N, CA, C and O atoms as a Tripos MOL2 file, in Angstrom:
@<TRIPOS>MOLECULE
protein
  280   279    70     0     0
PROTEIN
NO_CHARGES

@<TRIPOS>ATOM
      1 N         -74.9160   49.0350   32.0940 N.3       1 MET1
      2 CA        -75.3560   49.9230   33.1550 C.3       1 MET1
      3 C         -75.8340   49.0840   34.3340 C.2       1 MET1
      4 O         -76.4960   48.0600   34.1650 O.2       1 MET1
      5 N         -75.4850   49.5400   35.5170 N.am      2 ASN2
      6 CA        -75.9190   48.8260   36.7120 C.3       2 ASN2
      7 C         -77.2100   49.4300   37.2390 C.2       2 ASN2
      8 O         -77.7190   50.4040   36.6840 O.2       2 ASN2
      9 N         -77.7360   48.8580   38.3030 N.am      3 LYS3
     10 CA        -79.0220   49.3000   38.8290 C.3       3 LYS3
     11 C         -78.9090   49.9530   40.1990 C.2       3 LYS3
     12 O         -79.9050   50.0630   40.9140 O.2       3 LYS3
     13 N         -77.7130   50.3860   40.5740 N.am      4 TYR4
     14 CA        -77.5480   51.0820   41.8420 C.3       4 TYR4
     15 C         -78.0430   52.5190   41.7190 C.2       4 TYR4
     16 O         -77.8420   53.1720   40.6950 O.2       4 TYR4
     17 N         -78.6890   52.9960   42.7700 N.am      5 GLU5
     18 CA        -79.1540   54.3750   42.7950 C.3       5 GLU5
     19 C         -77.9410   55.3120   42.8670 C.2       5 GLU5
     20 O         -77.0100   55.0770   43.6370 O.2       5 GLU5
     21 N         -77.9640   56.3710   42.0590 N.am      6 VAL6
     22 CA        -76.9050   57.3810   42.0640 C.3       6 VAL6
     23 C         -77.5740   58.7300   42.3280 C.2       6 VAL6
     24 O         -78.5170   59.1150   41.6360 O.2       6 VAL6
     25 N         -77.0780   59.4330   43.3280 N.am      7 ILE7
     26 CA        -77.6000   60.7510   43.6680 C.3       7 ILE7
     27 C         -76.5720   61.7870   43.2100 C.2       7 ILE7
     28 O         -75.4050   61.7300   43.5970 O.2       7 ILE7
     29 N         -77.0170   62.7240   42.3880 N.am      8 ILE8
     30 CA        -76.1220   63.7460   41.8390 C.3       8 ILE8
     31 C         -76.5520   65.1140   42.3620 C.2       8 ILE8
     32 O         -77.7330   65.4580   42.3290 O.2       8 ILE8
     33 N         -75.5900   65.8830   42.8400 N.am      9 TYR9
     34 CA        -75.8790   67.2280   43.3290 C.3       9 TYR9
     35 C         -74.6740   68.1350   43.0810 C.2       9 TYR9
     36 O         -73.5510   67.6670   42.8920 O.2       9 TYR9
     37 N         -74.9360   69.4430   43.0850 N.am     10 TRP10
     38 CA        -73.8760   70.4250   42.9000 C.3      10 TRP10
     39 C         -73.2170   70.7070   44.2390 C.2      10 TRP10
     40 O         -73.9060   70.9080   45.2390 O.2      10 TRP10
     41 N         -71.8920   70.7230   44.2690 N.am     11 SER11
     42 CA        -71.1350   71.0510   45.4700 C.3      11 SER11
     43 C         -70.4210   72.3760   45.2550 C.2      11 SER11
     44 O         -69.5120   72.4760   44.4310 O.2      11 SER11
     45 N         -70.8410   73.3980   46.0050 N.am     12 GLU12
     46 CA        -70.1650   74.7000   45.9260 C.3      12 GLU12
     47 C         -68.7100   74.5600   46.3570 C.2      12 GLU12
     48 O         -67.8120   75.1540   45.7600 O.2      12 GLU12
     49 N         -68.4890   73.7620   47.4100 N.am     13 GLU13
     50 CA        -67.1420   73.5730   47.9470 C.3      13 GLU13
     51 C         -66.1830   73.0050   46.8970 C.2      13 GLU13
     52 O         -65.0510   73.4680   46.7550 O.2      13 GLU13
     53 N         -66.6590   71.9940   46.1650 N.am     14 ASP14
     54 CA        -65.8200   71.3370   45.1620 C.3      14 ASP14
     55 C         -65.9240   72.0040   43.7910 C.2      14 ASP14
     56 O         -65.1120   71.7390   42.9050 O.2      14 ASP14
     57 N         -66.9200   72.8650   43.6220 N.am     15 GLU15
     58 CA        -67.2070   73.4850   42.3290 C.3      15 GLU15
     59 C         -67.3550   72.4320   41.2370 C.2      15 GLU15
     60 O         -66.7860   72.5410   40.1500 O.2      15 GLU15
     61 N         -68.1400   71.4090   41.5660 N.am     16 ALA16
     62 CA        -68.3690   70.2900   40.6430 C.3      16 ALA16
     63 C         -69.6600   69.5770   41.0420 C.2      16 ALA16
     64 O         -70.1720   69.7500   42.1480 O.2      16 ALA16
     65 N         -70.1710   68.7690   40.1070 N.am     17 PHE17
     66 CA        -71.2890   67.8940   40.4320 C.3      17 PHE17
     67 C         -70.7250   66.6460   41.1120 C.2      17 PHE17
     68 O         -69.7350   66.0740   40.6550 O.2      17 PHE17
     69 N         -71.3550   66.2360   42.1930 N.am     18 VAL18
     70 CA        -70.9370   65.0500   42.9320 C.3      18 VAL18
     71 C         -71.9880   63.9740   42.7240 C.2      18 VAL18
     72 O         -73.1870   64.2470   42.7870 O.2      18 VAL18
     73 N         -71.5420   62.7590   42.4790 N.am     19 ALA19
     74 CA        -72.4260   61.6040   42.2990 C.3      19 ALA19
     75 C         -72.1070   60.5900   43.3990 C.2      19 ALA19
     76 O         -71.0070   60.0380   43.4410 O.2      19 ALA19
     77 N         -73.0690   60.3510   44.2810 N.am     20 GLU20
     78 CA        -72.8870   59.3960   45.3730 C.3      20 GLU20
     79 C         -73.7290   58.1540   45.1320 C.2      20 GLU20
     80 O         -74.8210   58.2280   44.5690 O.2      20 GLU20
     81 N         -73.2030   57.0050   45.5680 N.am     21 VAL21
     82 CA        -73.8980   55.7290   45.4350 C.3      21 VAL21
     83 C         -74.1510   55.2240   46.8580 C.2      21 VAL21
     84 O         -73.2960   54.5540   47.4370 O.2      21 VAL21
     85 N         -75.3260   55.5430   47.4250 N.am     22 PRO22
     86 CA        -75.5800   55.2510   48.8340 C.3      22 PRO22
     87 C         -75.4550   53.7720   49.2310 C.2      22 PRO22
     88 O         -75.0910   53.4690   50.3670 O.2      22 PRO22
     89 N         -75.7470   52.8740   48.3250 N.am     23 GLU23
     90 CA        -75.7080   51.4470   48.6590 C.3      23 GLU23
     91 C         -74.2940   50.8720   48.7290 C.2      23 GLU23
     92 O         -74.0940   49.7670   49.2340 O.2      23 GLU23
     93 N         -73.3150   51.6220   48.2230 N.am     24 LEU24
     94 CA        -71.9220   51.1740   48.2370 C.3      24 LEU24
     95 C         -71.1140   52.1770   49.0670 C.2      24 LEU24
     96 O         -70.7260   53.2260   48.5520 O.2      24 LEU24
     97 N         -70.8590   51.8740   50.3270 N.am     25 PRO25
     98 CA        -70.1920   52.8280   51.2200 C.3      25 PRO25
     99 C         -68.9000   53.4000   50.6280 C.2      25 PRO25
    100 O         -68.0180   52.6660   50.1820 O.2      25 PRO25
    101 N         -68.8210   54.7300   50.6410 N.am     26 GLY26
    102 CA        -67.6300   55.4080   50.1550 C.3      26 GLY26
    103 C         -67.5480   55.5600   48.6480 C.2      26 GLY26
    104 O         -66.5830   56.1290   48.1380 O.2      26 GLY26
    105 N         -68.5350   55.0640   47.9330 N.am     27 CYS27
    106 CA        -68.5020   55.1130   46.4730 C.3      27 CYS27
    107 C         -69.0950   56.4430   45.9990 C.2      27 CYS27
    108 O         -70.2890   56.6990   46.1530 O.2      27 CYS27
    109 N         -68.2370   57.2780   45.4220 N.am     28 ALA28
    110 CA        -68.6670   58.5780   44.9200 C.3      28 ALA28
    111 C         -67.7190   59.0160   43.8050 C.2      28 ALA28
    112 O         -66.6120   58.4960   43.6700 O.2      28 ALA28
    113 N         -68.1740   59.9710   43.0210 N.am     29 ALA29
    114 CA        -67.3630   60.5130   41.9350 C.3      29 ALA29
    115 C         -67.8140   61.9480   41.7020 C.2      29 ALA29
    116 O         -68.7620   62.4180   42.3310 O.2      29 ALA29
    117 N         -67.1390   62.6320   40.8080 N.am     30 HIS30
    118 CA        -67.5290   64.0060   40.5070 C.3      30 HIS30
    119 C         -67.2190   64.3190   39.0470 C.2      30 HIS30
    120 O         -66.5340   63.5620   38.3580 O.2      30 HIS30
    121 N         -67.7440   65.4600   38.5980 N.am     31 GLY31
    122 CA        -67.4740   65.9050   37.2410 C.3      31 GLY31
    123 C         -67.9780   67.3140   37.0350 C.2      31 GLY31
    124 O         -68.7340   67.8270   37.8600 O.2      31 GLY31
    125 N         -67.5710   67.9560   35.9390 N.am     32 PRO32
    126 CA        -67.9840   69.3340   35.6710 C.3      32 PRO32
    127 C         -69.4510   69.4600   35.2440 C.2      32 PRO32
    128 O         -70.0290   70.5440   35.3180 O.2      32 PRO32
    129 N         -70.0470   68.3560   34.7990 N.am     33 THR33
    130 CA        -71.4570   68.3310   34.4210 C.3      33 THR33
    131 C         -72.1200   67.1390   35.0920 C.2      33 THR33
    132 O         -71.4370   66.2370   35.5780 O.2      33 THR33
    133 N         -73.4450   67.1310   35.1180 N.am     34 GLN34
    134 CA        -74.1680   65.9940   35.6820 C.3      34 GLN34
    135 C         -73.8430   64.7180   34.9110 C.2      34 GLN34
    136 O         -73.6720   63.6480   35.4950 O.2      34 GLN34
    137 N         -73.7610   64.8520   33.5950 N.am     35 GLU35
    138 CA        -73.4830   63.6860   32.7610 C.3      35 GLU35
    139 C         -72.0950   63.1200   33.0420 C.2      35 GLU35
    140 O         -71.9210   61.9060   33.1410 O.2      35 GLU35
    141 N         -71.1100   64.0050   33.1710 N.am     36 ALA36
    142 CA        -69.7430   63.5590   33.4520 C.3      36 ALA36
    143 C         -69.6580   62.9090   34.8290 C.2      36 ALA36
    144 O         -68.9490   61.9180   35.0050 O.2      36 ALA36
    145 N         -70.3760   63.4630   35.8080 N.am     37 ALA37
    146 CA        -70.3880   62.8740   37.1450 C.3      37 ALA37
    147 C         -70.9980   61.4730   37.1080 C.2      37 ALA37
    148 O         -70.5160   60.5710   37.7930 O.2      37 ALA37
    149 N         -72.0490   61.2850   36.3160 N.am     38 LEU38
    150 CA        -72.6780   59.9740   36.2000 C.3      38 LEU38
    151 C         -71.7400   58.9660   35.5480 C.2      38 LEU38
    152 O         -71.6380   57.8290   36.0090 O.2      38 LEU38
    153 N         -71.0600   59.3680   34.4880 N.am     39 VAL39
    154 CA        -70.0970   58.4730   33.8280 C.3      39 VAL39
    155 C         -69.0000   58.0760   34.8170 C.2      39 VAL39
    156 O         -68.6170   56.9080   34.8880 O.2      39 VAL39
    157 N         -68.4990   59.0460   35.5730 N.am     40 SER40
    158 CA        -67.4670   58.7500   36.5750 C.3      40 SER40
    159 C         -68.0060   57.8390   37.6680 C.2      40 SER40
    160 O         -67.2870   56.9740   38.1680 O.2      40 SER40
    161 N         -69.2680   58.0280   38.0400 N.am     41 ALA41
    162 CA        -69.8790   57.1730   39.0670 C.3      41 ALA41
    163 C         -69.9940   55.7320   38.5780 C.2      41 ALA41
    164 O         -69.7840   54.8000   39.3530 O.2      41 ALA41
    165 N         -70.3220   55.5420   37.3150 N.am     42 GLN42
    166 CA        -70.4230   54.1850   36.7700 C.3      42 GLN42
    167 C         -69.0650   53.4800   36.8580 C.2      42 GLN42
    168 O         -68.9990   52.2940   37.1830 O.2      42 GLN42
    169 N         -67.9920   54.2060   36.5710 N.am     43 GLU43
    170 CA        -66.6490   53.6350   36.6830 C.3      43 GLU43
    171 C         -66.3050   53.3600   38.1480 C.2      43 GLU43
    172 O         -65.7010   52.3350   38.4650 O.2      43 GLU43
    173 N         -66.6910   54.2750   39.0370 N.am     44 ALA44
    174 CA        -66.4350   54.0790   40.4660 C.3      44 ALA44
    175 C         -67.1720   52.8480   40.9870 C.2      44 ALA44
    176 O         -66.6410   52.1070   41.8140 O.2      44 ALA44
    177 N         -68.3890   52.6340   40.5070 N.am     45 ILE45
    178 CA        -69.1660   51.4460   40.9140 C.3      45 ILE45
    179 C         -68.4380   50.1810   40.4670 C.2      45 ILE45
    180 O         -68.2860   49.2370   41.2420 O.2      45 ILE45
    181 N         -67.9910   50.1700   39.2160 N.am     46 ARG46
    182 CA        -67.2780   48.9950   38.7020 C.3      46 ARG46
    183 C         -66.0290   48.7190   39.5340 C.2      46 ARG46
    184 O         -65.7600   47.5740   39.8950 O.2      46 ARG46
    185 N         -65.2710   49.7670   39.8350 N.am     47 LEU47
    186 CA        -64.0540   49.5920   40.6330 C.3      47 LEU47
    187 C         -64.3770   49.1580   42.0600 C.2      47 LEU47
    188 O         -63.6630   48.3330   42.6300 O.2      47 LEU47
    189 N         -65.4430   49.7040   42.6410 N.am     48 TRP48
    190 CA        -65.8580   49.3340   43.9990 C.3      48 TRP48
    191 C         -66.1650   47.8340   44.0460 C.2      48 TRP48
    192 O         -65.7010   47.1220   44.9370 O.2      48 TRP48
    193 N         -66.9480   47.3710   43.0820 N.am     49 ILE49
    194 CA        -67.3390   45.9530   43.0350 C.3      49 ILE49
    195 C         -66.1240   45.0660   42.7880 C.2      49 ILE49
    196 O         -65.9680   44.0400   43.4500 O.2      49 ILE49
    197 N         -65.2660   45.4420   41.8510 N.am     50 ASP50
    198 CA        -64.0540   44.6590   41.5750 C.3      50 ASP50
    199 C         -63.1810   44.5380   42.8170 C.2      50 ASP50
    200 O         -62.6610   43.4620   43.1100 O.2      50 ASP50
    201 N         -63.0170   45.6390   43.5490 N.am     51 THR51
    202 CA        -62.1890   45.6320   44.7490 C.3      51 THR51
    203 C         -62.8140   44.7650   45.8440 C.2      51 THR51
    204 O         -62.1160   44.0000   46.5100 O.2      51 THR51
    205 N         -64.1270   44.8890   46.0250 N.am     52 ALA52
    206 CA        -64.8080   44.0680   47.0310 C.3      52 ALA52
    207 C         -64.6220   42.5830   46.7240 C.2      52 ALA52
    208 O         -64.3340   41.7910   47.6200 O.2      52 ALA52
    209 N         -64.7860   42.2140   45.4690 N.am     53 LYS53
    210 CA        -64.6160   40.8090   45.0780 C.3      53 LYS53
    211 C         -63.1820   40.3450   45.2980 C.2      53 LYS53
    212 O         -62.9470   39.2230   45.7480 O.2      53 LYS53
    213 N         -62.2260   41.2120   44.9790 N.am     54 GLU54
    214 CA        -60.8150   40.8700   45.1470 C.3      54 GLU54
    215 C         -60.4840   40.5480   46.6030 C.2      54 GLU54
    216 O         -59.6820   39.6560   46.8810 O.2      54 GLU54
    217 N         -61.1050   41.2800   47.5300 N.am     55 PHE55
    218 CA        -60.8290   41.0720   48.9480 C.3      55 PHE55
    219 C         -61.8410   40.1440   49.6260 C.2      55 PHE55
    220 O         -61.7920   39.9540   50.8410 O.2      55 PHE55
    221 N         -62.7480   39.5710   48.8480 N.am     56 GLY56
    222 CA        -63.7230   38.6330   49.3950 C.3      56 GLY56
    223 C         -64.8360   39.2950   50.1910 C.2      56 GLY56
    224 O         -65.5040   38.6370   50.9890 O.2      56 GLY56
    225 N         -65.0420   40.5910   49.9810 N.am     57 ASP57
    226 CA        -66.1140   41.3070   50.6760 C.3      57 ASP57
    227 C         -67.4300   41.1180   49.9350 C.2      57 ASP57
    228 O         -67.4530   40.8750   48.7290 O.2      57 ASP57
    229 N         -68.5220   41.2340   50.6790 N.am     58 ALA58
    230 CA        -69.8490   41.0970   50.0860 C.3      58 ALA58
    231 C         -70.1650   42.2970   49.2040 C.2      58 ALA58
    232 O         -69.7900   43.4300   49.5050 O.2      58 ALA58
    233 N         -70.8580   42.0230   48.1180 N.am     59 VAL59
    234 CA        -71.3310   43.0800   47.2180 C.3      59 VAL59
    235 C         -72.8490   43.1180   47.3470 C.2      59 VAL59
    236 O         -73.5230   42.1500   46.9950 O.2      59 VAL59
    237 N         -73.3960   44.2290   47.8490 N.am     60 PRO60
    238 CA        -74.8460   44.2930   48.0300 C.3      60 PRO60
    239 C         -75.5960   44.2590   46.7030 C.2      60 PRO60
    240 O         -75.1390   44.8030   45.6970 O.2      60 PRO60
    241 N         -76.7430   43.6150   46.7240 N.am     61 GLU61
    242 CA        -77.6140   43.6140   45.5460 C.3      61 GLU61
    243 C         -78.2170   45.0060   45.4110 C.2      61 GLU61
    244 O         -78.5770   45.6210   46.4150 O.2      61 GLU61
    245 N         -78.3320   45.5110   44.1890 N.am     62 PRO62
    246 CA        -78.9420   46.8360   44.0210 C.3      62 PRO62
    247 C         -80.3990   46.8210   44.4590 C.2      62 PRO62
    248 O         -81.1680   45.9440   44.0670 O.2      62 PRO62
    249 N         -80.7660   47.7950   45.2700 N.am     63 LYS63
    250 CA        -82.1520   47.9110   45.7140 C.3      63 LYS63
    251 C         -82.9120   48.9100   44.8600 C.2      63 LYS63
    252 O         -84.1280   48.8090   44.6990 O.2      63 LYS63
    253 N         -82.1840   49.8750   44.3140 N.am     64 GLY64
    254 CA        -82.8590   50.9230   43.5520 C.3      64 GLY64
    255 C         -83.7400   51.7510   44.4700 C.2      64 GLY64
    256 O         -83.5310   51.7640   45.6830 O.2      64 GLY64
    257 N         -84.6900   52.4210   43.9230 N.am     65 ARG65
    258 CA        -85.5830   53.2610   44.7170 C.3      65 ARG65
    259 C         -86.7320   52.4390   45.2470 C.2      65 ARG65
    260 O         -87.2170   51.5150   44.5930 O.2      65 ARG65
    261 N         -87.1530   52.7880   46.4340 N.am     66 ARG66
    262 CA        -88.2830   52.1090   47.0460 C.3      66 ARG66
    263 C         -89.3480   53.1290   47.3720 C.2      66 ARG66
    264 O         -89.0400   54.2550   47.7620 O.2      66 ARG66
    265 N         -90.5840   52.7450   47.2160 N.am     67 LEU67
    266 CA        -91.7060   53.6060   47.5990 C.3      67 LEU67
    267 C         -92.1950   53.1560   48.9640 C.2      67 LEU67
    268 O         -92.3710   51.9630   49.2120 O.2      67 LEU67
    269 N         -92.4110   54.1130   49.8390 N.am     68 ILE68
    270 CA        -92.9310   53.8010   51.1640 C.3      68 ILE68
    271 C         -94.2590   54.5230   51.3110 C.2      68 ILE68
    272 O         -94.3400   55.7420   51.1590 O.2      68 ILE68
    273 N         -95.2890   53.7600   51.6060 N.am     69 PHE69
    274 CA        -96.6200   54.3440   51.7820 C.3      69 PHE69
    275 C         -96.9300   54.3920   53.2660 C.2      69 PHE69
    276 O         -96.7370   53.4130   53.9870 O.2      69 PHE69
    277 N         -97.4080   55.5330   53.7110 N.am     70 ALA70
    278 CA        -97.7330   55.6760   55.1460 C.3      70 ALA70
    279 C         -99.2280   55.8230   55.3260 C.2      70 ALA70
    280 O         -99.7040   55.9550   56.4530 O.2      70 ALA70
@<TRIPOS>BOND
     1     1     2 1
     2     2     3 1
     3     3     4 2
     4     3     5 am
     5     5     6 1
     6     6     7 1
     7     7     8 2
     8     7     9 am
     9     9    10 1
    10    10    11 1
    11    11    12 2
    12    11    13 am
    13    13    14 1
    14    14    15 1
    15    15    16 2
    16    15    17 am
    17    17    18 1
    18    18    19 1
    19    19    20 2
    20    19    21 am
    21    21    22 1
    22    22    23 1
    23    23    24 2
    24    23    25 am
    25    25    26 1
    26    26    27 1
    27    27    28 2
    28    27    29 am
    29    29    30 1
    30    30    31 1
    31    31    32 2
    32    31    33 am
    33    33    34 1
    34    34    35 1
    35    35    36 2
    36    35    37 am
    37    37    38 1
    38    38    39 1
    39    39    40 2
    40    39    41 am
    41    41    42 1
    42    42    43 1
    43    43    44 2
    44    43    45 am
    45    45    46 1
    46    46    47 1
    47    47    48 2
    48    47    49 am
    49    49    50 1
    50    50    51 1
    51    51    52 2
    52    51    53 am
    53    53    54 1
    54    54    55 1
    55    55    56 2
    56    55    57 am
    57    57    58 1
    58    58    59 1
    59    59    60 2
    60    59    61 am
    61    61    62 1
    62    62    63 1
    63    63    64 2
    64    63    65 am
    65    65    66 1
    66    66    67 1
    67    67    68 2
    68    67    69 am
    69    69    70 1
    70    70    71 1
    71    71    72 2
    72    71    73 am
    73    73    74 1
    74    74    75 1
    75    75    76 2
    76    75    77 am
    77    77    78 1
    78    78    79 1
    79    79    80 2
    80    79    81 am
    81    81    82 1
    82    82    83 1
    83    83    84 2
    84    83    85 am
    85    85    86 1
    86    86    87 1
    87    87    88 2
    88    87    89 am
    89    89    90 1
    90    90    91 1
    91    91    92 2
    92    91    93 am
    93    93    94 1
    94    94    95 1
    95    95    96 2
    96    95    97 am
    97    97    98 1
    98    98    99 1
    99    99   100 2
   100    99   101 am
   101   101   102 1
   102   102   103 1
   103   103   104 2
   104   103   105 am
   105   105   106 1
   106   106   107 1
   107   107   108 2
   108   107   109 am
   109   109   110 1
   110   110   111 1
   111   111   112 2
   112   111   113 am
   113   113   114 1
   114   114   115 1
   115   115   116 2
   116   115   117 am
   117   117   118 1
   118   118   119 1
   119   119   120 2
   120   119   121 am
   121   121   122 1
   122   122   123 1
   123   123   124 2
   124   123   125 am
   125   125   126 1
   126   126   127 1
   127   127   128 2
   128   127   129 am
   129   129   130 1
   130   130   131 1
   131   131   132 2
   132   131   133 am
   133   133   134 1
   134   134   135 1
   135   135   136 2
   136   135   137 am
   137   137   138 1
   138   138   139 1
   139   139   140 2
   140   139   141 am
   141   141   142 1
   142   142   143 1
   143   143   144 2
   144   143   145 am
   145   145   146 1
   146   146   147 1
   147   147   148 2
   148   147   149 am
   149   149   150 1
   150   150   151 1
   151   151   152 2
   152   151   153 am
   153   153   154 1
   154   154   155 1
   155   155   156 2
   156   155   157 am
   157   157   158 1
   158   158   159 1
   159   159   160 2
   160   159   161 am
   161   161   162 1
   162   162   163 1
   163   163   164 2
   164   163   165 am
   165   165   166 1
   166   166   167 1
   167   167   168 2
   168   167   169 am
   169   169   170 1
   170   170   171 1
   171   171   172 2
   172   171   173 am
   173   173   174 1
   174   174   175 1
   175   175   176 2
   176   175   177 am
   177   177   178 1
   178   178   179 1
   179   179   180 2
   180   179   181 am
   181   181   182 1
   182   182   183 1
   183   183   184 2
   184   183   185 am
   185   185   186 1
   186   186   187 1
   187   187   188 2
   188   187   189 am
   189   189   190 1
   190   190   191 1
   191   191   192 2
   192   191   193 am
   193   193   194 1
   194   194   195 1
   195   195   196 2
   196   195   197 am
   197   197   198 1
   198   198   199 1
   199   199   200 2
   200   199   201 am
   201   201   202 1
   202   202   203 1
   203   203   204 2
   204   203   205 am
   205   205   206 1
   206   206   207 1
   207   207   208 2
   208   207   209 am
   209   209   210 1
   210   210   211 1
   211   211   212 2
   212   211   213 am
   213   213   214 1
   214   214   215 1
   215   215   216 2
   216   215   217 am
   217   217   218 1
   218   218   219 1
   219   219   220 2
   220   219   221 am
   221   221   222 1
   222   222   223 1
   223   223   224 2
   224   223   225 am
   225   225   226 1
   226   226   227 1
   227   227   228 2
   228   227   229 am
   229   229   230 1
   230   230   231 1
   231   231   232 2
   232   231   233 am
   233   233   234 1
   234   234   235 1
   235   235   236 2
   236   235   237 am
   237   237   238 1
   238   238   239 1
   239   239   240 2
   240   239   241 am
   241   241   242 1
   242   242   243 1
   243   243   244 2
   244   243   245 am
   245   245   246 1
   246   246   247 1
   247   247   248 2
   248   247   249 am
   249   249   250 1
   250   250   251 1
   251   251   252 2
   252   251   253 am
   253   253   254 1
   254   254   255 1
   255   255   256 2
   256   255   257 am
   257   257   258 1
   258   258   259 1
   259   259   260 2
   260   259   261 am
   261   261   262 1
   262   262   263 1
   263   263   264 2
   264   263   265 am
   265   265   266 1
   266   266   267 1
   267   267   268 2
   268   267   269 am
   269   269   270 1
   270   270   271 1
   271   271   272 2
   272   271   273 am
   273   273   274 1
   274   274   275 1
   275   275   276 2
   276   275   277 am
   277   277   278 1
   278   278   279 1
   279   279   280 2
@<TRIPOS>SUBSTRUCTURE
     1 MET1         2 RESIDUE 1 A MET
     2 ASN2         6 RESIDUE 1 A ASN
     3 LYS3        10 RESIDUE 1 A LYS
     4 TYR4        14 RESIDUE 1 A TYR
     5 GLU5        18 RESIDUE 1 A GLU
     6 VAL6        22 RESIDUE 1 A VAL
     7 ILE7        26 RESIDUE 1 A ILE
     8 ILE8        30 RESIDUE 1 A ILE
     9 TYR9        34 RESIDUE 1 A TYR
    10 TRP10       38 RESIDUE 1 A TRP
    11 SER11       42 RESIDUE 1 A SER
    12 GLU12       46 RESIDUE 1 A GLU
    13 GLU13       50 RESIDUE 1 A GLU
    14 ASP14       54 RESIDUE 1 A ASP
    15 GLU15       58 RESIDUE 1 A GLU
    16 ALA16       62 RESIDUE 1 A ALA
    17 PHE17       66 RESIDUE 1 A PHE
    18 VAL18       70 RESIDUE 1 A VAL
    19 ALA19       74 RESIDUE 1 A ALA
    20 GLU20       78 RESIDUE 1 A GLU
    21 VAL21       82 RESIDUE 1 A VAL
    22 PRO22       86 RESIDUE 1 A PRO
    23 GLU23       90 RESIDUE 1 A GLU
    24 LEU24       94 RESIDUE 1 A LEU
    25 PRO25       98 RESIDUE 1 A PRO
    26 GLY26      102 RESIDUE 1 A GLY
    27 CYS27      106 RESIDUE 1 A CYS
    28 ALA28      110 RESIDUE 1 A ALA
    29 ALA29      114 RESIDUE 1 A ALA
    30 HIS30      118 RESIDUE 1 A HIS
    31 GLY31      122 RESIDUE 1 A GLY
    32 PRO32      126 RESIDUE 1 A PRO
    33 THR33      130 RESIDUE 1 A THR
    34 GLN34      134 RESIDUE 1 A GLN
    35 GLU35      138 RESIDUE 1 A GLU
    36 ALA36      142 RESIDUE 1 A ALA
    37 ALA37      146 RESIDUE 1 A ALA
    38 LEU38      150 RESIDUE 1 A LEU
    39 VAL39      154 RESIDUE 1 A VAL
    40 SER40      158 RESIDUE 1 A SER
    41 ALA41      162 RESIDUE 1 A ALA
    42 GLN42      166 RESIDUE 1 A GLN
    43 GLU43      170 RESIDUE 1 A GLU
    44 ALA44      174 RESIDUE 1 A ALA
    45 ILE45      178 RESIDUE 1 A ILE
    46 ARG46      182 RESIDUE 1 A ARG
    47 LEU47      186 RESIDUE 1 A LEU
    48 TRP48      190 RESIDUE 1 A TRP
    49 ILE49      194 RESIDUE 1 A ILE
    50 ASP50      198 RESIDUE 1 A ASP
    51 THR51      202 RESIDUE 1 A THR
    52 ALA52      206 RESIDUE 1 A ALA
    53 LYS53      210 RESIDUE 1 A LYS
    54 GLU54      214 RESIDUE 1 A GLU
    55 PHE55      218 RESIDUE 1 A PHE
    56 GLY56      222 RESIDUE 1 A GLY
    57 ASP57      226 RESIDUE 1 A ASP
    58 ALA58      230 RESIDUE 1 A ALA
    59 VAL59      234 RESIDUE 1 A VAL
    60 PRO60      238 RESIDUE 1 A PRO
    61 GLU61      242 RESIDUE 1 A GLU
    62 PRO62      246 RESIDUE 1 A PRO
    63 LYS63      250 RESIDUE 1 A LYS
    64 GLY64      254 RESIDUE 1 A GLY
    65 ARG65      258 RESIDUE 1 A ARG
    66 ARG66      262 RESIDUE 1 A ARG
    67 LEU67      266 RESIDUE 1 A LEU
    68 ILE68      270 RESIDUE 1 A ILE
    69 PHE69      274 RESIDUE 1 A PHE
    70 ALA70      278 RESIDUE 1 A ALA
């Protein structure tokens, strides 16, 4: 399992759960359940990183969630 933040939400338009990975531009997946969307997102993350490495692009370090105190 990686440490990238994954945001999962229901999309009425797609009639599916969508899982987005904000730290990896364009990296998203979907599924009929939250769990399936997360599994698909993990595969999308792996493919995103593999593709970036193949083309010599930088792979951002996972930041995870940050707390901001005001």
